[in-house]
MARVEX-470247 format. One record per residue: x, y, z of N, C-alpha, C, O, CB in turn. Coordinates in nm, 3 decimals. Glycine has a CB too. Layout:
MARGU, n.c1, n.c2, n.c3, ca.c1, ca.c2, ca.c3, c.c1, c.c2, c.c3, o.c1, o.c2, o.c3, cb.c1, cb.c2, cb.c3
MARGU, X, Y, Z, X, Y, Z, X, Y, Z, X, Y, Z, X, Y, Z
...
END
This chain:
MARGU, n.c1, n.c2, n.c3, ca.c1, ca.c2, ca.c3, c.c1, c.c2, c.c3, o.c1, o.c2, o.c3, cb.c1, cb.c2, cb.c3
MARGU, -1.994, 1.500, -5.871, -1.926, 1.438, -5.758, -2.024, 1.412, -5.646, -2.120, 1.486, -5.625, -1.810, 1.526, -5.709
MARGU, -1.997, 1.305, -5.574, -2.081, 1.270, -5.461, -2.006, 1.301, -5.333, -1.884, 1.295, -5.329, -2.124, 1.122, -5.465
MARGU, -2.081, 1.334, -5.227, -2.018, 1.363, -5.099, -1.979, 1.233, -5.030, -2.042, 1.129, -5.051, -2.111, 1.448, -5.008
MARGU, -1.876, 1.241, -4.947, -1.827, 1.121, -4.880, -1.907, 1.089, -4.754, -1.900, 0.977, -4.703, -1.681, 1.136, -4.844
MARGU, -1.984, 1.185, -4.705, -2.065, 1.158, -4.586, -2.197, 1.098, -4.627, -2.264, 1.149, -4.717, -2.087, 1.287, -4.504
MARGU, -2.237, 0.990, -4.562, -2.364, 0.929, -4.598, -2.480, 1.017, -4.552, -2.473, 1.082, -4.448, -2.376, 0.787, -4.537
MARGU, -2.585, 1.017, -4.630, -2.704, 1.096, -4.597, -2.790, 1.014, -4.502, -2.805, 0.893, -4.517, -2.784, 1.135, -4.725
MARGU, -2.846, 1.083, -4.403, -2.931, 1.014, -4.306, -3.075, 1.018, -4.356, -3.116, 1.109, -4.428, -2.920, 1.079, -4.164
MARGU, -3.146, 0.921, -4.317, -3.287, 0.915, -4.352, -3.361, 1.022, -4.271, -3.319, 1.054, -4.161, -3.346, 0.774, -4.325
MARGU, -3.469, 1.076, -4.322, -3.544, 1.178, -4.248, -3.600, 1.124, -4.116, -3.603, 1.197, -4.017, -3.658, 1.231, -4.333
MARGU, -3.644, 1.002, -4.113, -3.698, 0.947, -3.988, -3.586, 0.928, -3.885, -3.612, 0.941, -3.766, -3.769, 0.813, -4.015
MARGU, -3.464, 0.897, -3.928, -3.351, 0.884, -3.835, -3.315, 1.020, -3.775, -3.286, 1.029, -3.656, -3.229, 0.823, -3.905
MARGU, -3.318, 1.125, -3.858, -3.291, 1.260, -3.807, -3.398, 1.303, -3.708, -3.366, 1.362, -3.604, -3.283, 1.361, -3.923
MARGU, -3.521, 1.275, -3.736, -3.631, 1.310, -3.646, -3.618, 1.232, -3.515, -3.641, 1.288, -3.407, -3.769, 1.280, -3.713
MARGU, -3.581, 1.106, -3.522, -3.562, 1.025, -3.401, -3.445, 1.078, -3.318, -3.451, 1.081, -3.196, -3.539, 0.877, -3.439
MARGU, -3.338, 1.119, -3.386, -3.222, 1.175, -3.317, -3.260, 1.305, -3.245, -3.220, 1.325, -3.130, -3.107, 1.201, -3.416
MARGU, -3.334, 1.393, -3.310, -3.378, 1.517, -3.245, -3.466, 1.488, -3.125, -3.454, 1.553, -3.021, -3.454, 1.607, -3.345
MARGU, -3.555, 1.390, -3.138, -3.641, 1.353, -3.027, -3.559, 1.302, -2.909, -3.587, 1.338, -2.794, -3.742, 1.247, -3.071
MARGU, -3.458, 1.219, -2.936, -3.374, 1.166, -2.829, -3.293, 1.278, -2.762, -3.279, 1.278, -2.639, -3.279, 1.059, -2.884
MARGU, -3.241, 1.372, -2.839, -3.167, 1.484, -2.781, -3.257, 1.565, -2.690, -3.219, 1.600, -2.579, -3.108, 1.574, -2.893
MARGU, -3.378, 1.594, -2.738, -3.472, 1.670, -2.654, -3.507, 1.593, -2.526, -3.512, 1.650, -2.417, -3.601, 1.702, -2.732
MARGU, -3.531, 1.465, -2.542, -3.575, 1.386, -2.426, -3.462, 1.361, -2.326, -3.487, 1.365, -2.206, -3.630, 1.253, -2.473
MARGU, -3.340, 1.337, -2.371, -3.232, 1.298, -2.281, -3.146, 1.414, -2.235, -3.079, 1.402, -2.132, -3.146, 1.196, -2.347
MARGU, -3.144, 1.524, -2.307, -3.057, 1.635, -2.269, -3.135, 1.759, -2.230, -3.118, 1.812, -2.121, -2.962, 1.668, -2.383
MARGU, -3.222, 1.804, -2.319, -3.291, 1.931, -2.295, -3.399, 1.920, -2.188, -3.413, 2.011, -2.106, -3.353, 1.981, -2.424
MARGU, -3.472, 1.812, -2.186, -3.579, 1.796, -2.087, -3.526, 1.793, -1.943, -3.579, 1.866, -1.860, -3.658, 1.669, -2.115
MARGU, -3.424, 1.711, -1.909, -3.372, 1.716, -1.772, -3.314, 1.852, -1.736, -3.330, 1.898, -1.623, -3.266, 1.610, -1.754
MARGU, -3.247, 1.916, -1.831, -3.193, 2.049, -1.806, -3.306, 2.148, -1.775, -3.294, 2.229, -1.683, -3.110, 2.097, -1.927
MARGU, -3.415, 2.142, -1.851, -3.529, 2.232, -1.829, -3.596, 2.201, -1.695, -3.638, 2.293, -1.625, -3.631, 2.220, -1.944
MARGU, -3.607, 2.073, -1.659, -3.672, 2.037, -1.532, -3.591, 2.088, -1.413, -3.648, 2.143, -1.319, -3.689, 1.885, -1.522
MARGU, -3.460, 2.069, -1.416, -3.376, 2.117, -1.305, -3.380, 2.269, -1.299, -3.388, 2.326, -1.190, -3.231, 2.068, -1.321
MARGU, -3.374, 2.334, -1.414, -3.384, 2.481, -1.416, -3.518, 2.529, -1.363, -3.524, 2.629, -1.291, -3.363, 2.534, -1.557
MARGU, -3.625, 2.458, -1.397, -3.757, 2.495, -1.346, -3.766, 2.478, -1.195, -3.826, 2.561, -1.127, -3.864, 2.412, -1.413
MARGU, -3.708, 2.371, -1.142, -3.710, 2.349, -0.997, -3.632, 2.459, -0.927, -3.678, 2.514, -0.827, -3.651, 2.210, -0.960
MARGU, -3.514, 2.493, -0.978, -3.433, 2.598, -0.916, -3.505, 2.732, -0.924, -3.504, 2.808, -0.828, -3.294, 2.607, -0.985
MARGU, -3.567, 2.761, -1.038, -3.641, 2.887, -1.054, -3.760, 2.892, -0.960, -3.788, 2.996, -0.900, -3.688, 2.905, -1.199
MARGU, -3.832, 2.780, -0.945, -3.946, 2.774, -0.854, -3.901, 2.797, -0.710, -3.965, 2.871, -0.635, -4.018, 2.640, -0.866
MARGU, -3.793, 2.733, -0.671, -3.742, 2.750, -0.535, -3.696, 2.894, -0.513, -3.715, 2.949, -0.404, -3.625, 2.651, -0.507
MARGU, -3.636, 2.955, -0.613, -3.592, 3.094, -0.602, -3.712, 3.187, -0.584, -3.706, 3.280, -0.503, -3.512, 3.135, -0.726
MARGU, -3.819, 3.164, -0.659, -3.940, 3.246, -0.644, -4.001, 3.226, -0.507, -4.044, 3.323, -0.444, -4.043, 3.211, -0.754
MARGU, -4.006, 3.103, -0.460, -4.062, 3.077, -0.326, -3.978, 3.146, -0.221, -4.031, 3.201, -0.124, -4.069, 2.924, -0.297
MARGU, -3.846, 3.146, -0.238, -3.758, 3.212, -0.142, -3.783, 3.362, -0.139, -3.780, 3.423, -0.033, -3.611, 3.183, -0.176
MARGU, -3.806, 3.421, -0.254, -3.834, 3.564, -0.259, -3.970, 3.598, -0.201, -3.988, 3.705, -0.142, -3.827, 3.614, -0.402
MARGU, -4.066, 3.506, -0.217, -4.200, 3.532, -0.164, -4.211, 3.507, -0.015, -4.297, 3.566, 0.051, -4.300, 3.446, -0.236
MARGU, -4.126, 3.422, 0.040, -4.128, 3.389, 0.182, -3.999, 3.441, 0.246, -3.900, 3.369, 0.255, -4.143, 3.235, 0.204
MARGU, -4.000, 3.566, 0.290, -3.876, 3.626, 0.338, -3.838, 3.588, 0.481, -3.735, 3.634, 0.530, -3.886, 3.773, 0.328
MARGU, -3.915, 3.508, 0.549, -3.880, 3.474, 0.686, -3.757, 3.381, 0.686, -3.739, 3.298, 0.597, -4.000, 3.405, 0.759
MARGU, -3.676, 3.398, 0.787, -3.548, 3.326, 0.795, -3.568, 3.175, 0.803, -3.492, 3.101, 0.741, -3.469, 3.374, 0.916
MARGU, -3.665, 3.127, 0.878, -3.687, 2.983, 0.894, -3.729, 2.920, 0.762, -3.687, 2.808, 0.731, -3.793, 2.957, 1.002
MARGU, -3.812, 2.989, 0.686, -3.858, 2.935, 0.558, -3.742, 2.927, 0.459, -3.728, 2.829, 0.386, -3.972, 3.022, 0.501
MARGU, -3.659, 3.031, 0.456, -3.544, 3.031, 0.366, -3.446, 2.920, 0.408, -3.386, 2.856, 0.321, -3.473, 3.169, 0.368
MARGU, -3.431, 2.897, 0.537, -3.342, 2.793, 0.585, -3.390, 2.655, 0.542, -3.310, 2.570, 0.502, -3.330, 2.799, 0.737
MARGU, -3.520, 2.632, 0.550, -3.575, 2.503, 0.506, -3.550, 2.480, 0.357, -3.512, 2.371, 0.316, -3.725, 2.494, 0.537
MARGU, -3.573, 2.584, 0.279, -3.553, 2.570, 0.134, -3.404, 2.550, 0.103, -3.370, 2.470, 0.016, -3.607, 2.695, 0.060
MARGU, -3.316, 2.621, 0.173, -3.172, 2.604, 0.152, -3.129, 2.462, 0.188, -3.047, 2.403, 0.118, -3.093, 2.706, 0.234
MARGU, -3.182, 2.409, 0.296, -3.149, 2.272, 0.334, -3.199, 2.171, 0.230, -3.130, 2.075, 0.197, -3.209, 2.239, 0.471
MARGU, -3.318, 2.196, 0.179, -3.373, 2.107, 0.076, -3.287, 2.112, -0.050, -3.255, 2.008, -0.108, -3.518, 2.146, 0.043
MARGU, -3.249, 2.232, -0.093, -3.166, 2.245, -0.211, -3.027, 2.183, -0.190, -2.973, 2.119, -0.280, -3.152, 2.391, -0.250
MARGU, -2.971, 2.202, -0.073, -2.842, 2.140, -0.043, -2.851, 1.988, -0.053, -2.763, 1.923, -0.109, -2.793, 2.180, 0.097
MARGU, -2.959, 1.934, 0.001, -2.978, 1.790, -0.004, -2.996, 1.742, -0.147, -2.934, 1.643, -0.187, -3.097, 1.749, 0.081
MARGU, -3.078, 1.809, -0.223, -3.108, 1.764, -0.359, -2.994, 1.788, -0.457, -2.967, 1.704, -0.542, -3.232, 1.832, -0.409
MARGU, -2.928, 1.901, -0.446, -2.830, 1.938, -0.547, -2.686, 1.902, -0.511, -2.599, 1.900, -0.599, -2.838, 2.083, -0.573
MARGU, -2.658, 1.874, -0.383, -2.521, 1.844, -0.343, -2.509, 1.704, -0.284, -2.430, 1.622, -0.332, -2.470, 1.947, -0.243
MARGU, -2.585, 1.675, -0.180, -2.567, 1.549, -0.108, -2.612, 1.427, -0.188, -2.545, 1.324, -0.186, -2.642, 1.554, 0.022
MARGU, -2.725, 1.438, -0.258, -2.771, 1.323, -0.337, -2.673, 1.288, -0.449, -2.643, 1.170, -0.467, -2.909, 1.353, -0.398
MARGU, -2.621, 1.386, -0.525, -2.519, 1.348, -0.625, -2.393, 1.288, -0.564, -2.333, 1.198, -0.621, -2.481, 1.467, -0.708
MARGU, -2.353, 1.339, -0.448, -2.234, 1.281, -0.382, -2.259, 1.136, -0.346, -2.173, 1.050, -0.367, -2.197, 1.362, -0.255
MARGU, -2.378, 1.107, -0.291, -2.411, 0.969, -0.254, -2.415, 0.882, -0.378, -2.366, 0.769, -0.377, -2.546, 0.963, -0.180
MARGU, -2.475, 0.933, -0.486, -2.482, 0.854, -0.608, -2.344, 0.829, -0.668, -2.318, 0.721, -0.722, -2.571, 0.924, -0.711
MARGU, -2.256, 0.927, -0.660, -2.122, 0.909, -0.716, -2.036, 0.818, -0.630, -1.951, 0.746, -0.683, -2.053, 1.044, -0.731
MARGU, -2.056, 0.819, -0.500, -1.974, 0.736, -0.412, -2.030, 0.595, -0.393, -1.963, 0.510, -0.334, -1.960, 0.803, -0.277
MARGU, -2.151, 0.570, -0.441, -2.210, 0.437, -0.425, -2.127, 0.328, -0.491, -2.106, 0.224, -0.428, -2.351, 0.436, -0.483
MARGU, -2.076, 0.347, -0.615, -1.991, 0.240, -0.672, -1.865, 0.215, -0.591, -1.820, 0.100, -0.579, -1.953, 0.277, -0.814
MARGU, -1.807, 0.320, -0.534, -1.689, 0.302, -0.450, -1.724, 0.220, -0.326, -1.647, 0.133, -0.284, -1.630, 0.438, -0.409
MARGU, -1.839, 0.249, -0.267, -1.883, 0.175, -0.149, -1.906, 0.027, -0.183, -1.870, -0.061, -0.106, -2.011, 0.237, -0.090
MARGU, -1.967, 0.002, -0.298, -1.990, -0.137, -0.340, -1.857, -0.207, -0.364, -1.840, -0.324, -0.327, -2.077, -0.142, -0.469
MARGU, -1.762, -0.136, -0.425, -1.629, -0.195, -0.448, -1.561, -0.228, -0.315, -1.495, -0.332, -0.304, -1.541, -0.099, -0.529
MARGU, -1.576, -0.142, -0.216, -1.517, -0.170, -0.084, -1.584, -0.290, -0.018, -1.517, -0.371, 0.046, -1.528, -0.047, 0.007
MARGU, -1.716, -0.302, -0.033, -1.785, -0.420, 0.022, -1.734, -0.547, -0.044, -1.706, -0.646, 0.023, -1.938, -0.408, 0.002
MARGU, -1.720, -0.543, -0.176, -1.669, -0.660, -0.247, -1.528, -0.692, -0.201, -1.493, -0.809, -0.185, -1.672, -0.637, -0.400
MARGU, -1.446, -0.589, -0.180, -1.309, -0.611, -0.133, -1.307, -0.676, 0.005, -1.228, -0.766, 0.030, -1.232, -0.480, -0.130
MARGU, -1.395, -0.630, 0.094, -1.400, -0.688, 0.229, -1.442, -0.835, 0.223, -1.380, -0.919, 0.288, -1.498, -0.609, 0.319
MARGU, -1.545, -0.866, 0.145, -1.589, -1.005, 0.136, -1.482, -1.090, 0.066, -1.463, -1.207, 0.102, -1.722, -1.015, 0.060
MARGU, -1.414, -1.033, -0.032, -1.306, -1.106, -0.099, -1.191, -1.135, -0.005, -1.135, -1.244, -0.006, -1.257, -1.028, -0.218
MARGU, -1.155, -1.036, 0.076, -1.046, -1.058, 0.173, -1.086, -1.161, 0.278, -1.002, -1.239, 0.323, -1.009, -0.925, 0.242
MARGU, -1.213, -1.163, 0.316, -1.259, -1.264, 0.411, -1.246, -1.403, 0.348, -1.204, -1.497, 0.415, -1.406, -1.237, 0.453
MARGU, -1.281, -1.415, 0.222, -1.268, -1.544, 0.152, -1.120, -1.585, 0.141, -1.086, -1.701, 0.164, -1.331, -1.535, 0.011
MARGU, -1.035, -1.490, 0.108, -0.891, -1.519, 0.099, -0.836, -1.559, 0.235, -0.755, -1.651, 0.245, -0.815, -1.396, 0.045
MARGU, -0.881, -1.489, 0.341, -0.833, -1.522, 0.476, -0.870, -1.666, 0.512, -0.788, -1.739, 0.567, -0.892, -1.424, 0.579
MARGU, -0.994, -1.705, 0.482, -1.035, -1.842, 0.512, -0.950, -1.943, 0.434, -0.922, -2.052, 0.483, -1.184, -1.863, 0.481
MARGU, -0.910, -1.905, 0.313, -0.832, -1.996, 0.230, -0.689, -2.014, 0.278, -0.633, -2.123, 0.264, -0.830, -1.948, 0.090
MARGU, -0.629, -1.910, 0.334, -0.488, -1.920, 0.373, -0.469, -1.937, 0.523, -0.356, -1.943, 0.570, -0.413, -1.797, 0.326
MARGU, -0.576, -1.945, 0.599, -0.563, -1.955, 0.745, -0.491, -2.083, 0.787, -0.408, -2.080, 0.878, -0.702, -1.951, 0.811
MARGU, -0.520, -2.196, 0.721, -0.455, -2.321, 0.761, -0.305, -2.316, 0.730, -0.224, -2.361, 0.810, -0.520, -2.441, 0.690
MARGU, -0.269, -2.261, 0.615, -0.127, -2.248, 0.581, -0.054, -2.158, 0.678, 0.058, -2.187, 0.718, -0.111, -2.196, 0.440
MARGU, -0.118, -2.049, 0.715, -0.056, -1.958, 0.811, -0.042, -2.024, 0.948, 0.056, -1.999, 1.019, -0.139, -1.829, 0.824
MARGU, -0.137, -2.108, 0.986, -0.128, -2.179, 1.113, -0.009, -2.275, 1.111, 0.062, -2.289, 1.210, -0.259, -2.255, 1.142
MARGU, 0.011, -2.342, 0.996, 0.126, -2.433, 0.985, 0.257, -2.356, 0.996, 0.351, -2.400, 1.063, 0.122, -2.510, 0.853
MARGU, 0.265, -2.240, 0.931, 0.386, -2.157, 0.939, 0.409, -2.111, 1.082, 0.522, -2.109, 1.130, 0.376, -2.035, 0.845
MARGU, 0.301, -2.076, 1.151, 0.314, -2.034, 1.291, 0.364, -2.148, 1.378, 0.448, -2.126, 1.466, 0.179, -1.984, 1.345
MARGU, 0.316, -2.270, 1.354, 0.363, -2.386, 1.431, 0.511, -2.414, 1.404, 0.586, -2.445, 1.496, 0.278, -2.510, 1.397
MARGU, 0.552, -2.403, 1.278, 0.693, -2.425, 1.243, 0.780, -2.320, 1.311, 0.886, -2.351, 1.365, 0.713, -2.420, 1.090
MARGU, 0.735, -2.195, 1.308, 0.811, -2.088, 1.371, 0.823, -2.110, 1.521, 0.929, -2.088, 1.579, 0.745, -1.952, 1.343
MARGU, 0.714, -2.154, 1.585, 0.717, -2.181, 1.728, 0.816, -2.293, 1.760, 0.890, -2.284, 1.858, 0.577, -2.218, 1.778
MARGU, 0.819, -2.400, 1.679, 0.914, -2.509, 1.705, 1.057, -2.462, 1.685, 1.147, -2.503, 1.758, 0.884, -2.630, 1.613
MARGU, 1.081, -2.375, 1.584, 1.216, -2.320, 1.565, 1.259, -2.235, 1.684, 1.374, -2.239, 1.725, 1.221, -2.237, 1.437
MARGU, 1.166, -2.157, 1.738, 1.198, -2.075, 1.855, 1.234, -2.164, 1.973, 1.331, -2.136, 2.044, 1.081, -1.982, 1.891
MARGU, 1.158, -2.269, 1.994, 1.185, -2.359, 2.106, 1.320, -2.428, 2.088, 1.397, -2.442, 2.184, 1.072, -2.464, 2.119
MARGU, 1.350, -2.472, 1.966, 1.478, -2.540, 1.943, 1.595, -2.444, 1.959, 1.697, -2.481, 2.017, 1.481, -2.602, 1.803
MARGU, 1.583, -2.321, 1.908, 1.693, -2.226, 1.922, 1.712, -2.184, 2.067, 1.825, -2.161, 2.110, 1.669, -2.103, 1.834
MARGU, 1.602, -2.174, 2.143, 1.614, -2.142, 2.285, 1.684, -2.254, 2.360, 1.771, -2.228, 2.443, 1.475, -2.116, 2.347
MARGU, 1.648, -2.379, 2.331, 1.713, -2.492, 2.397, 1.861, -2.497, 2.360, 1.945, -2.524, 2.446, 1.643, -2.625, 2.358
MARGU, 1.896, -2.472, 2.232, 2.035, -2.472, 2.190, 2.114, -2.362, 2.260, 2.226, -2.385, 2.305, 2.044, -2.456, 2.039
MARGU, 2.057, -2.241, 2.268, 2.130, -2.131, 2.333, 2.147, -2.157, 2.483, 2.249, -2.118, 2.540, 2.056, -1.997, 2.311
MARGU, 2.050, -2.221, 2.548, 2.066, -2.255, 2.690, 2.174, -2.361, 2.707, 2.250, -2.355, 2.804, 1.932, -2.306, 2.749
MARGU, 2.183, -2.457, 2.617, 2.286, -2.560, 2.626, 2.425, -2.497, 2.607, 2.518, -2.531, 2.680, 2.261, -2.670, 2.520
MARGU, 2.438, -2.406, 2.510, 2.566, -2.338, 2.488, 2.601, -2.254, 2.610, 2.717, -2.252, 2.652, 2.560, -2.249, 2.361
MARGU, 2.504, -2.187, 2.668, 2.528, -2.105, 2.788, 2.577, -2.191, 2.904, 2.670, -2.152, 2.975, 2.400, -2.030, 2.829
MARGU, 2.516, -2.307, 2.924, 2.558, -2.396, 3.032, 2.701, -2.447, 3.009, 2.780, -2.455, 3.103, 2.461, -2.514, 3.045
MARGU, 2.733, -2.481, 2.885, 2.867, -2.533, 2.858, 2.972, -2.425, 2.877, 3.081, -2.453, 2.928, 2.875, -2.589, 2.716
MARGU, 2.941, -2.303, 2.837, 3.038, -2.195, 2.859, 3.050, -2.161, 3.007, 3.157, -2.119, 3.052, 2.998, -2.071, 2.779
MARGU, 2.942, -2.177, 3.085, 2.952, -2.154, 3.229, 3.044, -2.258, 3.292, 3.125, -2.225, 3.379, 2.813, -2.158, 3.295
MARGU, 3.031, -2.384, 3.250, 3.118, -2.490, 3.302, 3.262, -2.462, 3.260, 3.354, -2.476, 3.340, 3.072, -2.631, 3.251
MARGU, 3.283, -2.422, 3.133, 3.417, -2.390, 3.085, 3.475, -2.272, 3.164, 3.594, -2.270, 3.193, 3.415, -2.358, 2.935
MARGU, 3.392, -2.175, 3.197, 3.438, -2.062, 3.278, 3.482, -2.105, 3.417, 3.579, -2.051, 3.472, 3.329, -1.958, 3.290
MARGU, 3.411, -2.200, 3.474, 3.451, -2.251, 3.606, 3.585, -2.322, 3.597, 3.669, -2.307, 3.686, 3.344, -2.346, 3.662
MARGU, 3.608, -2.400, 3.491, 3.737, -2.468, 3.476, 3.849, -2.366, 3.456, 3.957, -2.382, 3.513, 3.733, -2.566, 3.358
MARGU, 3.825, -2.264, 3.379, 3.929, -2.165, 3.350, 3.952, -2.070, 3.467, 4.056, -2.004, 3.472, 3.891, -2.087, 3.227
MARGU, 3.861, -2.061, 3.559, 3.879, -1.974, 3.675, 3.998, -2.021, 3.758, 4.063, -1.940, 3.824, 3.751, -1.969, 3.761
MARGU, 4.027, -2.151, 3.757, 4.140, -2.203, 3.833, 4.272, -2.149, 3.778, 4.369, -2.132, 3.851, 4.140, -2.357, 3.830
MARGU, 4.273, -2.123, 3.649, 4.397, -2.077, 3.586, 4.410, -1.925, 3.583, 4.508, -1.874, 3.531, 4.405, -2.131, 3.445
MARGU, 4.315, -1.854, 3.637, 4.319, -1.707, 3.627, 4.438, -1.650, 3.705, 4.497, -1.550, 3.663, 4.187, -1.647, 3.681
MARGU, 4.473, -1.712, 3.816, 4.587, -1.663, 3.893, 4.716, -1.683, 3.814, 4.805, -1.598, 3.816, 4.595, -1.735, 4.029
MARGU, 4.725, -1.794, 3.746, 4.845, -1.821, 3.667, 4.850, -1.727, 3.547, 4.957, -1.679, 3.510, 4.847, -1.969, 3.621
MARGU, 4.737, -1.700, 3.488, 4.732, -1.615, 3.369, 4.756, -1.469, 3.402, 4.793, -1.392, 3.314, 4.598, -1.631, 3.301
MARGU, 4.735, -1.427, 3.528, 4.758, -1.288, 3.566, 4.906, -1.255, 3.571, 4.943, -1.137, 3.574, 4.694, -1.260, 3.701
MARGU, 4.991, -1.354, 3.571, 5.135, -1.331, 3.571, 5.175, -1.257, 3.444, 5.269, -1.177, 3.445, 5.212, -1.465, 3.582
MARGU, 5.105, -1.282, 3.335, 5.139, -1.221, 3.208, 5.078, -1.082, 3.189, 5.105, -1.015, 3.089, 5.096, -1.310, 3.096
MARGU, 4.996, -1.040, 3.283, 4.936, -0.907, 3.273, 5.039, -0.802, 3.311, 5.125, -0.829, 3.395, 4.811, -0.895, 3.365
MARGU, 5.034, -0.682, 3.250, 5.127, -0.575, 3.292, 5.091, -0.528, 3.431, 4.974, -0.531, 3.470, 5.124, -0.456, 3.191
MARGU, 5.190, -0.484, 3.507, 5.161, -0.438, 3.644, 5.077, -0.310, 3.639, 5.092, -0.228, 3.548, 5.293, -0.413, 3.723
MARGU, 4.990, -0.295, 3.738, 4.903, -0.178, 3.744, 4.965, -0.074, 3.835, 5.029, -0.109, 3.934, 4.762, -0.216, 3.794
MARGU, 4.948, 0.054, 3.803, 5.003, 0.162, 3.885, 4.899, 0.205, 3.986, 4.780, 0.212, 3.956, 5.046, 0.282, 3.798
MARGU, 4.946, 0.233, 4.105, 4.857, 0.292, 4.205, 4.843, 0.439, 4.174, 4.939, 0.503, 4.132, 4.910, 0.269, 4.349
MARGU, 4.730, 0.492, 4.193, 4.708, 0.632, 4.161, 4.765, 0.724, 4.269, 4.788, 0.842, 4.243, 4.559, 0.659, 4.142
MARGU, 4.788, 0.672, 4.391, 4.835, 0.758, 4.500, 4.983, 0.791, 4.488, 5.021, 0.908, 4.494, 4.809, 0.691, 4.634
MARGU, 5.068, 0.689, 4.470, 5.212, 0.717, 4.468, 5.273, 0.704, 4.330, 5.389, 0.741, 4.312, 5.283, 0.626, 4.562
MARGU, 5.200, 0.653, 4.230, 5.251, 0.643, 4.094, 5.348, 0.531, 4.074, 5.417, 0.530, 3.972, 5.315, 0.769, 4.054
MARGU, 5.359, 0.437, 4.166, 5.455, 0.327, 4.157, 5.378, 0.203, 4.117, 5.266, 0.181, 4.164, 5.530, 0.306, 4.293
MARGU, 5.438, 0.120, 4.027, 5.375, -0.003, 3.982, 5.390, -0.109, 4.090, 5.499, -0.127, 4.145, 5.436, -0.052, 3.849
MARGU, 5.283, -0.179, 4.121, 5.285, -0.285, 4.220, 5.226, -0.411, 4.156, 5.137, -0.404, 4.072, 5.206, -0.244, 4.349
MARGU, 5.277, -0.524, 4.199, 5.221, -0.652, 4.157, 5.105, -0.687, 4.248, 5.109, -0.664, 4.369, 5.329, -0.764, 4.159
MARGU, 5.004, -0.742, 4.188, 4.888, -0.784, 4.270, 4.896, -0.933, 4.296, 4.940, -1.010, 4.211, 4.754, -0.748, 4.201
MARGU, 4.855, -0.971, 4.411, 4.854, -1.115, 4.444, 4.716, -1.164, 4.462, 4.697, -1.283, 4.490, 4.934, -1.143, 4.567
END
């Protein structure tokens, strides 16, 4: 019986091992060596200022630089979004200006219409004021609060 997994060539296996060492183990060893070197320097230089400088350097190298590298694509995406929105704004500015002009004309027309209606109702109120005395005849008589007797008003 033959196995179902294909056999790799010896040169392919050797190339794969070389790539693993070069891309995974070597960077891991370099970072470990840097951290170990900094740790030894910290132990050899016990003064507070020297330890502070090394701590700041390690913070910058091991924390801040990766944060900047990880956030760089987000920053580029935000730049692209800003430039894209600027392009979109230039494209729709004329249409928005037309809508604004239409809205302004509607406001002016509705204001003129409401003023005309107000004037006509004011004139109608003046005409009806003449009849208010006649129309008060149908109102119920009001009671005076002092004596409790209903009196007609003239």
